[in-house]
N, C-alpha and C positions, 0 to 999 in steps of 0.2 A: 420313207419311200415317197417319191414325188407323185403328184397327180397323174403325170404322164405314165410313170411306171405302173401305177395302179390300173389305169385304163388299159395299158398294154397287157397286164396280167389278166384282167377281165376278158380281153379279146382272146388271149391264149386259152383260158379255161372254156370259154364259149366255143371256140374252134374245136377243142377236144371233144366237147359234147356233140358237136355236129358230126365230126368224123366217126365217133363211136356209134351214134344213133342214126345217122343218115337223115337228120331233120334239117329243115331250112330255118336259118336264123339270120337276122340282120343286126350288125353290131357297129359300134363306133370305137375307133382307136385314135387317140390324139385329136387332131383336127380333121381327119379324113374319114369319110363314111366308107364302109366296106360291106358287101353282101357276100355271105358265105353260104354255099349250097352244094349239096352232092347230087342234085337232080337238075340237069341242064334244061329240062322242060318246064321248070317252075318259072312263072313270070315274075318280073321285078315287083317287089312290094311297093305300093303307092306311098305309104308313110314309112320312111326309112329311118334308121338310126341316124342321129345327127339333127333330126327335125325337132323343132320346138313342139312339145306336147300341147295339143289343143285343150283349152280350158272347157270345163263343163260344170254344171250344177245339177245334182241328182239327189233324190231322197233315199235314205236307208230304209230297211224294213220297219224300223221304229218311228219313221217320219222325220228324222233329222235331215237337214240339207247339208250336203258335202260338196265343196267345189275343189277342183284340182288346184286352182290358184292358191287356195288357203293352205295347201300342203307344201308350198315352196320352202325349200330348206330341208326337206326330207327326201328319202329315197322311196319311190312309190313303185310297187308291183301292181300293175293294172291288167286285169284279166277280163276279157269279154267272153261271155258264155250264155248258155240257155239250159233250162231243165230238161228239154227234150233232146239235147245233144249228147249222144253216147260218148264221144271222145271227151267232152267236158266232164261228164260224170266219172270217167276213168281217171282224169288228172286231179280232180278236186281233193281226194284224200291226201295226195302228196302236197297240195297247196296248204292244207290244214297242218301237215307236219312242218312245212317251211314256216308257216305263221307261228306255230308253237315255239319253234326254235328262235324266232326273232321278235316275238311280241313284247318282250321286256325292253327292247331298244326303242326309245321314244322317237328315233329318227327313221324308223321303218314303218311303212303303211302298206297294207294289202287291201286292194279294192277289187271286188269281183262284180262286174257290171252285167246284170241280167238283161237279156234281150227278149225275154218272154213278154208277148203282147198282153197277156192276162195279168201282168204285174204281180203285186203282192199275193193275190189269190193263188197263183201258180208257184211262186217262189218260197213263200213263208213255210208251207208244209214240207217242202223238199229240204230246205235248210234245217228245219227242226228235226226231221226224221234222221238226217245224216250227222247232226251235231256239229255243224260248221260254225266257227266263232269269229272268223275274219269279217270285215265289213262288206256287206252285200248292198249294192246300189241297184235301184230299179230304173230301167230305161225302156219302158214299153213302146215308146215312139221311135226307138232306135237312133237317137240323136248321136250318141257316141259312135255307133257303128258307121254312121254317115261321115262324121267329122274325122274319124280315123281311117276311113276308107277300108273297112274290114271286108275281106273277101269271104269269110266263113268263120264259124266259131269252133273251137276256141282260138283266140289270138291273145298274146300276152306282150305287154310293153314294160320294160324297166326304165323308169324315169329318174334322172339324177336330181340332185339338190337344186340345180339351176332350172329345172323344168325341161331338160333336153332328154330325148329318147336315146338311151345308150344301148338298148337291145330290143329286138322285135322278133317274136317267135310265133310262127303259124302252126297250129295243130296241137294235139295233146303232148304232154311231156311229164316226166317224173321230176318234179321240183324239189323232191326231198334228197336228191343226190348230194354227196359231200362236196363235189367240185362246184356245184351251183351255190351251195351255202358259203363256200370259201370266197367265190367271186363276189357275192353280195356283201359279205363281211368286209372285204377290201374296199368296195364302193362306199360302204357305210363309214369306214375308218377314214376315208378321204373327206376332208372338210370342203374340198373343191368340187367333187363330183357327186 
């Protein structure tokens, strides 16, 4: 399967998710960006699919520094969230399920960037209580929120191996769905994307 066929398949699966759930998602197919939405009142997302993902350097809960640039060559699931955000809390178990399904793949990285201004003090107990094992990054100064022009939390970006955003989803979502897993697996199988 060619890179173009894989990206078209990802677009198809993402579009199916949008139609079924009525959620807003921004996706990339081939060389053209496309915004798919079922709500005509939604405003255009400032950081759309097809954009180069902005680099950042943030600390994990254990104090290790992670930069997005250092993950080039991997497929990155980037979620922006906060402990006080109810939709964030609703979707995080499905993120853990997705992470569990892909954690053995060295080319898949899940990053959850906390926007809690109290940083580690607010985030560490929440993560421990809920048993999340994916990488949690601390962004108490909301640098990622600003550089990605986040309009609210949660927001999720899927970033390909070249550092390009191939999907942007605003709001909570069930990331454990089989069609999402299939689309991610196809992206991972593509050495191009």
